[in-house]
Each structure stands twice: as C-alpha cells, then as structure tokens.
C-alpha positions in Angstrom: 0.0 0.0 0.0 2.8 2.4 0.9 4.7 1.7 -2.3 1.5 2.2 -4.3 0.9 5.5 -2.6 4.5 6.7 -3.2 4.2 5.5 -6.8 1.0 7.5 -7.3 2.6 10.6 -5.7 5.6 10.2 -8.0 3.3 9.9 -11.1 1.5 13.1 -10.2 4.8 15.0 -9.6 6.6 17.2 -12.0 9.4 14.7 -12.4 7.1 12.7 -14.7 5.7 15.6 -16.8 8.9 17.7 -17.3 10.2 17.9 -20.8 13.9 18.2 -21.9 13.1 21.6 -23.3 11.8 22.8 -19.9 14.9 21.2 -18.2 17.2 23.3 -20.5 15.4 26.5 -19.8 15.4 25.8 -16.1 19.2 25.4 -16.3 19.5 28.6 -18.3 17.4 30.5 -15.7 19.8 29.2 -13.0 22.8 30.5 -14.9 21.1 33.9 -15.3 20.4 33.9 -11.5 24.1 33.2 -10.9 25.1 36.0 -13.2 22.8 38.4 -11.5 23.5 37.4 -7.9 27.1 36.3 -7.9 28.6 38.3 -10.8 26.2 41.3 -10.3 25.3 41.5 -14.0 22.3 44.0 -14.1 20.8 42.3 -11.0 17.8 44.6 -10.6 16.2 43.2 -13.8 18.2 40.0 -14.6 17.2 38.3 -11.4 13.4 38.9 -11.8 13.7 37.9 -15.5 15.6 34.7 -14.6 13.1 33.8 -11.8 10.2 34.5 -14.2 11.8 32.1 -16.7 12.3 29.5 -13.9 8.7 29.8 -12.7 7.1 29.5 -16.1 9.1 26.4 -17.0 8.4 24.4 -13.8 5.9 21.8 -14.8 2.4 22.4 -13.4 3.2 25.8 -12.1 0.5 27.4 -14.3 1.8 30.9 -13.7 1.9 31.6 -17.4 -0.2 30.2 -20.3 1.3 30.8 -23.8 -2.0 29.7 -25.4 -3.8 32.7 -24.0 -1.4 34.9 -26.0 -1.2 32.8 -29.2 -3.2 35.4 -31.2 -1.5 38.6 -30.3 -3.8 40.7 -32.5 -7.1 39.5 -30.9 -6.3 39.0 -27.2 -9.3 38.3 -24.9 -8.2 40.1 -21.8 -11.3 38.9 -19.9 -10.2 35.3 -20.6 -6.7 36.2 -19.4 -8.1 37.6 -16.1 -10.4 34.7 -15.5 -8.1 31.8 -16.5 -4.6 33.2 -16.5 -2.0 32.7 -13.8 -0.1 35.4 -11.9 2.4 36.1 -14.7 -0.3 36.2 -17.3 -1.9 39.0 -15.4 1.4 40.8 -15.0 2.1 40.3 -18.7 -0.9 42.6 -19.5 1.4 45.4 -18.4 3.9 44.4 -21.1 1.4 43.8 -23.9 -0.5 47.0 -23.2 2.7 49.0 -23.2 2.3 50.1 -19.6 5.4 49.0 -17.8 8.2 50.4 -20.0 6.9 54.0 -19.9 6.4 53.7 -16.1 10.1 52.6 -15.9 11.0 55.6 -17.9 9.3 57.9 -15.4 11.6 56.5 -12.7 14.6 56.8 -14.9 13.7 60.4 -15.7 13.5 61.2 -12.0 17.0 59.8 -11.5 18.6 61.6 -14.5 20.5 64.8 -14.6 20.3 66.4 -18.1 22.6 69.2 -17.0 25.7 67.9 -18.9 23.6 67.5 -22.1 22.2 71.0 -21.7 25.6 72.5 -21.1 27.0 70.8 -24.2 24.2 70.4 -26.9 26.7 68.7 -29.3 26.2 65.7 -27.1 22.9 65.2 -28.8 24.8 64.4 -32.1 26.9 61.8 -30.4 23.9 60.2 -28.8 22.3 60.0 -32.2 25.4 58.6 -33.8 25.6 55.8 -31.3 22.2 54.6 -32.5 24.0 53.4 -35.7 24.0 49.9 -34.3 20.2 49.8 -34.2 19.8 50.3 -37.9 22.8 48.2 -39.0 21.5 45.3 -36.9 18.0 45.8 -38.5 19.4 45.4 -42.0 21.5 42.4 -41.0 18.5 40.7 -39.3 16.4 41.3 -42.4 19.2 39.6 -44.5 19.1 36.6 -42.2 15.4 36.0 -42.9 13.6 37.8 -40.1 10.5 39.8 -41.0 10.9 43.6 -41.0 9.0 43.9 -37.7 11.2 41.2 -36.1 14.3 42.8 -37.5 13.3 46.2 -35.9 12.7 44.6 -32.5 16.1 42.9 -32.7 17.9 46.0 -33.8 16.7 48.1 -30.9 19.0 46.0 -28.7 21.8 48.2 -30.0 20.3 51.1 -28.1 21.4 49.4 -24.9 18.2 50.5 -23.2 16.3 47.6 -21.6 12.8 49.2 -21.2 13.0 50.6 -24.8 13.9 47.1 -26.1 11.0 45.5 -24.2 8.6 48.2 -25.3 9.6 47.8 -29.0 9.6 44.0 -29.0 6.2 43.8 -27.2 4.7 45.8 -30.2 6.7 44.5 -33.1 7.6 40.9 -32.2 6.2 39.8 -28.8 7.1 36.1 -29.6 10.8 37.2 -29.5 10.4 39.2 -26.3 12.2 36.8 -23.9 15.3 36.4 -26.1 15.5 40.1 -26.9 15.2 41.1 -23.2 17.8 38.6 -22.1 20.2 39.8 -24.9 19.6 43.5 -24.1 20.3 43.2 -20.3 23.1 40.7 -20.7 25.0 43.1 -23.1 24.3 46.1 -20.9 25.9 44.2 -18.1 28.9 43.4 -20.3 29.6 47.0 -21.2 33.0 46.9 -19.3 34.0 43.9 -21.4 32.6 44.8 -24.9 33.4 48.5 -25.2 37.1 49.0 -24.1 38.7 47.0 -26.9 36.9 49.0 -29.6 37.5 52.3 -27.7 41.3 51.6 -27.8 41.3 50.2 -31.3 39.6 53.3 -32.9 41.4 56.0 -30.9 45.0 57.0 -30.4 46.7 57.5 -27.1 46.9 61.2 -27.8 43.1 61.3 -28.4 42.3 59.4 -25.3 44.4 61.8 -23.2 42.5 65.0 -24.5 41.5 67.1 -21.5 38.1 68.9 -22.1 37.2 72.2 -20.6 34.9 72.2 -17.6 31.2 72.4 -18.5 29.4 75.6 -17.8 26.9 75.8 -15.0 23.3 75.0 -16.0 20.6 77.1 -14.4 17.5 75.7 -12.8 15.3 77.5 -15.4 17.1 75.6 -18.2 16.6 72.3 -16.4 12.9 73.0 -16.1 12.4 74.2 -19.7 14.4 71.3 -21.1 12.0 68.4 -20.4 9.0 70.4 -21.5 10.6 71.5 -24.8 12.0 68.0 -25.6 8.5 66.5 -25.1 6.8 69.0 -27.4 9.5 68.7 -30.2 9.5 64.9 -30.2 5.7 64.7 -30.0 5.4 66.9 -33.1 8.2 65.2 -35.1 7.8 61.6 -34.1 4.5 61.0 -32.4 5.1 57.2 -32.0 8.1 58.0 -29.7 6.1 60.5 -27.6 5.0 58.1 -24.9 8.5 57.0 -23.9 10.0 60.4 -24.2 7.1 62.1 -22.4 7.4 59.5 -19.6 11.1 60.2 -19.3 10.6 63.9 -19.2 7.8 64.1 -16.8 9.9 62.1 -14.3 12.7 64.6 -14.9 10.5 67.6 -14.6 9.2 66.4 -11.2 12.8 66.2 -10.1 14.0 69.5 -11.4 10.9 71.6 -10.6 11.9 71.6 -6.9 8.3 71.7 -5.8 7.4 67.9 -6.1 10.2 66.3 -4.1 7.8 63.7 -2.6 6.7 62.6 -6.0 10.2 62.6 -7.4 11.5 60.5 -4.5 8.7 58.0 -4.9 9.5 57.6 -8.6 13.1 57.1 -7.8 12.5 54.4 -5.2 9.3 52.5 -4.4 7.6 53.2 -7.8 10.3 52.1 -10.1 11.2 49.2 -7.9 7.6 47.8 -7.9 7.3 48.2 -11.7 10.8 46.7 -12.2 9.8 43.5 -10.3 6.5 43.2 -12.3 8.2 43.9 -15.7 11.1 41.5 -15.0 8.9 38.6 -13.9 6.5 38.9 -16.8 9.3 39.2 -19.4 10.9 36.1 -18.0 7.7 34.2 -18.2 7.6 34.6 -22.0 10.8 32.5 -22.3 9.0 29.2 -22.9 10.4 26.3 -24.9 8.3 27.2 -28.0 9.5 30.8 -27.9 13.1 30.5 -26.7 14.6 27.2 -27.8 15.0 28.1 -31.5 17.9 28.7 -33.9 16.5 32.3 -34.0 17.5 32.8 -30.4 21.2 32.3 -31.2 20.8 34.7 -34.2 19.2 37.3 -31.9 22.1 37.0 -29.4 24.6 37.4 -32.1 22.9 40.3 -33.8 22.4 41.9 -30.4 26.1 42.0 -29.6 26.8 43.3 -33.2 24.3 46.1 -32.7 26.0 47.0 -29.4 29.4 47.0 -31.0 28.3 49.1 -34.0 26.6 51.6 -31.7 29.9 52.0 -29.8 31.8 52.4 -33.0 29.3 54.9 -34.4 29.7 57.2 -31.4 33.5 57.0 -31.4 33.9 57.7 -35.1 31.5 60.6 -35.1 33.3 62.1 -32.2 36.5 61.9 -34.2 34.8 63.5 -37.2 33.6 66.4 -34.9 37.3 66.9 -34.0 38.3 67.2 -37.6 35.6 69.9 -38.2 36.1 71.9 -35.0 38.9 73.8 -33.4 37.7 72.9 -30.0 38.7 69.3 -29.5 36.7 66.8 -27.6 37.9 63.5 -26.2 36.4 60.9 -28.6 35.9 58.4 -25.8 32.8 60.3 -24.8 31.2 59.2 -28.1 31.1 55.5 -26.9 28.9 56.6 -24.0 26.1 57.4 -26.5 24.8 53.9 -26.3 22.7 54.9 -23.3 23.7 52.2 -20.8 23.4 54.9 -18.1 25.7 55.5 -16.2 27.9 52.5 -16.9 29.0 53.6 -20.4 30.0 57.0 -19.1 32.1 55.4 -16.3 33.8 53.3 -18.9 34.8 56.4 -20.9 36.2 57.9 -17.7 38.1 54.7 -16.8 39.7 54.2 -20.3 40.7 57.9 -20.4 42.4 57.7 -17.0 44.5 54.8 -18.2 46.2 57.4 -20.5 46.0 60.4 -18.2 45.4 59.8 -14.5 44.4 63.4 -13.9 41.7 63.5 -16.5 38.1 63.9 -15.5 35.8 62.9 -18.3 32.7 61.5 -16.5 30.5 64.6 -16.7 31.4 65.2 -20.3 30.5 61.5 -21.1 27.2 61.8 -19.3 26.0 64.3 -22.0 26.0 61.7 -24.8 25.0 59.0 -22.3 21.6 60.6 -21.5 21.3 61.8 -25.1 21.5 58.1 -26.0 18.4 57.4 -23.8 16.4 60.0 -25.7 18.0 58.8 -29.0 17.1 55.1 -28.4 13.5 56.1 -27.6 13.2 58.1 -30.8 14.8 55.3 -32.8 12.2 52.9 -31.3 9.4 55.4 -32.3 10.7 55.5 -35.9 10.8 51.7 -36.1 7.3 51.3 -34.6 5.9 54.0 -36.9 7.4 52.3 -40.0 7.0 48.6 -39.1 4.2 48.4 -36.5 
C-alpha cells in the first residue's frame, strides 16, 4: 500500500511531466540567476527575468499560459483575467505597453540632463551611437527575419532595456524573452565589450585629451528642457512621444523643486515595484516554443553586433567632430552614447584615466549618455511607426 501511494505521488509529480526543453530553460534560468546574484550583472532586472523564466518552465506551475497569447492581435483580456496565472496578469502590463513608460518615469526622476544642456553637441553623439540599431536591423532582415522582427532585434543596439522591451512587445512579442535577455546581458557586459573598440579606434593622444569644464546650468534651463523636448519629439515623431514624455515628466518632477515627494517616490518605491513586475512577466515569455530556437542564437549574435556598431558609431562621429572643430573633444565620450546609463559614461572615464590619471571625463560623457536614452526612444518610435 505504501509503495503504491508513493508511486501515485511520483506519477503526479513534475518529475514525470517535465520535458527536456523545460529542463534546458530551467538550467538557463539558474545560470542567469548566478550572473545576477554572484557576478552582479544587471541584478535589478536580470534576477526577476531569470526567476520568471524559472517559474514558467516548472511543470504544473500554471503561472503563465502561452496559449492565451497565441493570437496577439485578438487577445481576450477577460479570458486572461479569468483563466490566467499570476504572470499572465502581470504580462498585460507588457502587452498593453504600460510597464516600460512607467520605468522611464523613474529613470527620468533619477537623470541629470545638465551635462547635455551644457554641451548640446552631445545630442549628435547620442544620435550617432544609434547606428548599431539600424545596422542590426538590416542584418536581421538579411538573415530572414521579418521587417518587424528585425526592428525589434535592432533596438538591442540602443542598450536600453525598457525601450527594447517596449519595442519588442509591439513588433515581435514572440521574441520578447530572447530580446530582453540579450539586451540586459549586453548592458551588463559594457565593461567587457566596449574598451577593446575604444582603444582600437582612438590614439593614445586622443584618449588623453582634456576637455574644458562644463558651464553651470541654471534651474530654469533644467525646467524648460523636459517640456521643450517633449513638445518637439511629439510633433516630429508621435510614436516616440509616450516613452520620451514619460522620461521627461519624471525629470520635470525632479527639477521643478516643488514635487520632491513625487520625485523620491518615482526614484525608489515606484520604479522598484514596476521593475519587479516587468522582469517577472518578461521572463515568463521564455517558454520552450518561444526561446529554444535557432532564431534565439541569431538574436544573441545580432544583439552584440548592434551594441558594437553603436559604440563604433559614437566613437567615429566624435573623431569626425574633432576634424571639423577647433575645440577638441575626447572621442571616448562618443562611446557613451549607447545609453547604458551611467555605466557607459564610467567606462569612458576609466579608459581615459589609463592614459591620463588626472583627466576627469565623467560629466562630459554623461551628456552623450543621457542623449542616448532619448535617441534610443526616438529610434524605437521610428521603427514602430514604419513597421508596427
């Protein structure tokens, strides 16, 4: 009797129903958890994404049901709420486009656009660093991806996780898991990916260029900036307005000086709650049918190429600016335009100090860095407008 009971319990357990595909994805999720916890690779989002991947691939967990999202154009949200699991319900925030703009509000509240306002040329470097997005788009199209899929893959080159998730959720939701993992993995690998190309494409003399101290930026300028950028972007590229406006309202709450309580909430509790929900629901989409494909390896490869081309674009354009201007800039700040804030700016500072220990490049690099955040959002808007 005892043996039969134990046998029945075993037959009803997940050990019997687990597939090899689920086993592989569980192992991948454990590797990602290791990278997030032990190696500290983008832990704030990589850990929730990895745990969402783990939970959705545990047999019988019923936290996410891919069949409810099979027809992305005709989703029955009532059915999702009635029959979906926890991560199905959270995924509504991804599919509806809610979570990424909310994340942008928090990012805006934590961002200082002062270096960008003090040196408007940084806008050009931030735009140049988006080169990787469009090169990866054309390469993806050549490899057989549809135009919409290619656009979603290319946005990895912007090195902006929420923007990548937002774009993928609209253009290619079935690729969301792979694109999110690629985007955040490469953002975490900025210190590994960028320095070799920074040194390859610049001379020691260029890396040692000392830039003049940035001018002070007034409070009035900092208040006008987010309002003006929102208006200009909304008129020129309406499809990018939601991300840019979210970024700018968060920044305005910070810079206005009269909404400290709201700004602090955005910087802390608000963005933390949304980050948890976004990470878990993105990880849940990494099911066997969506993730274990040859396309996933292609996405990972195209993602790193997009990131490299973005770095190269910023560096080369900074060198071009030096040829056309008497006032020299350190070309290393161009690589910070990929928008991995503030890590890319710190790498510019670190590489420069290897040539000149007395150089202070961080604030100069922050200009292209925050310009890259705006640039990647605009690039996403262009792709969504053309391909969505």
